[in-house]
C-alpha positions in Angstrom: -9.2 24.1 12.2 -7.6 20.8 14.0 -8.6 18.9 16.8 -5.9 19.3 20.1 -4.5 15.7 19.9 -3.1 16.9 16.7 -1.3 19.7 17.7 0.5 17.9 20.7 3.1 15.4 20.2 2.6 13.2 22.5 -0.9 12.6 21.9 -0.4 12.9 18.4 2.0 10.4 18.7 0.0 7.6 20.4 -2.7 8.1 17.8 -0.4 7.3 15.1 1.1 4.4 17.4 -2.1 2.7 18.4 -3.5 2.7 15.0 -0.2 1.4 13.5 -0.3 -1.5 16.5 -4.2 -2.4 15.4 -3.2 -2.8 11.4 -0.2 -4.9 12.3 -2.4 -7.1 14.6 -5.0 -7.4 11.7 -2.8 -8.1 9.4 -1.4 -10.9 11.4 -4.6 -12.1 11.9 -5.1 -12.6 8.2 -1.7 -14.0 7.5 -2.1 -16.5 9.8 -6.0 -17.4 8.2 -4.7 -17.6 4.9 -1.6 -19.7 6.1 -4.3 -22.1 7.5 -5.9 -22.3 4.3 -9.0 -20.6 5.7 -9.5 -18.3 2.9 -13.4 -16.8 3.5 -12.1 -16.2 6.9 -8.6 -14.6 5.7 -10.7 -12.5 3.1 -13.6 -11.3 5.6 -10.6 -10.3 8.0 -8.9 -8.7 5.3 -11.6 -6.6 4.4 -11.8 -5.9 7.7 -8.0 -4.7 7.7 -8.9 -2.4 4.5 -11.9 -0.9 7.0 -9.5 -0.5 9.5 -6.8 2.0 7.4 -9.7 3.6 5.7 -11.6 4.7 9.5 -8.4 4.8 10.8 -4.8 5.8 9.1 -6.9 7.8 6.0 -9.4 9.4 8.0 -6.7 10.8 10.2 -4.8 11.7 7.5 -7.5 13.5 6.1 -7.5 15.4 9.3 -4.0 16.2 9.3 -4.2 17.9 5.8 -7.3 19.9 6.3 -6.6 21.1 9.9 -2.8 21.3 10.9 -0.9 20.8 7.6 -3.2 24.0 6.7 -2.5 26.0 9.9 0.9 25.1 9.5 1.3 26.5 6.4 -0.7 29.4 7.0 1.7 30.1 9.7 4.8 29.4 7.7 4.1 29.3 4.3 8.1 28.0 4.1 7.1 24.8 5.7 5.5 23.9 2.2 8.1 21.6 0.9 7.8 19.2 3.8 4.0 19.6 4.1 4.0 18.7 0.6 6.1 15.1 1.2 3.7 14.3 4.2 0.8 14.7 1.8 2.5 12.8 -1.2 2.5 9.8 1.7 -0.6 10.0 2.5 -1.4 9.9 -1.5 0.8 6.8 -1.7 -1.4 5.2 1.5 -4.7 5.9 -0.3 -3.5 4.3 -3.2 -2.0 1.3 -1.4 -5.5 1.0 0.8 -7.6 1.2 -2.8 -5.4 -1.4 -4.5 -5.8 -3.5 -1.5 -9.5 -2.9 -1.7 -9.6 -4.4 -5.2 -7.3 -7.4 -4.7 -9.8 -8.5 -2.3 -12.5 -7.9 -5.2 -10.8 -10.1 -7.4 -9.8 -12.6 -4.8 -6.3 -11.8 -4.9 -5.3 -12.1 -1.3 -1.8 -12.5 -1.5 -1.5 -8.9 -3.3 -4.0 -7.7 -0.9 -1.2 -9.0 2.0 1.4 -7.3 0.2 -0.1 -4.0 0.0 -0.8 -4.3 3.8 2.7 -5.0 4.4 3.7 -2.1 2.1 1.4 -0.2 4.2 2.8 -0.6 7.8 5.8 0.3 6.4 5.1 3.4 4.9 3.2 4.3 7.8 5.5 3.4 10.3 8.1 5.9 8.6 5.5 8.8 7.6 4.5 8.6 11.3 8.4 9.1 13.0 9.0 11.7 9.7 6.2 13.9 10.5 6.6 13.7 14.2 10.2 15.1 13.8 9.2 17.6 11.0 6.1 18.6 12.7 6.9 18.1 16.5 10.8 17.6 17.0 10.1 14.6 18.7 12.7 12.2 16.7 16.5 13.3 16.4 17.6 13.2 12.4 19.4 10.1 11.7 23.3 10.6 12.7 22.5 13.2 14.9 25.1 13.8 17.6 24.4 13.1 21.7 
């Protein structure tokens, strides 16, 4: 069973926005430290970014899959395609976080930063699509007003 915030469109959107904002801010810090050649500090900050993705976004994704998505499917099996697409996005997020973590252990900070940038884009796109599909908070592209 999913928590109440996952079922309320505005609260769910706020969770997405807060986590994405934090990830973007942390990534900016890593990028600045890297540009200033403060590589030890940049790597330490990048490890915090990985931890952030794991504890905020990926934990949230797991909660959605085990709770909200399961409840939606139980109520309406016709939503299976939508839920599969959203779950696929989560799998991509997990892969990108795992790759970033691997790059950090092999001192490939630039490659980890590239994964962080991909995550920021993917999570933004996924969140808006999820909100549209689940809560209808976003109009579809090109829809008339």
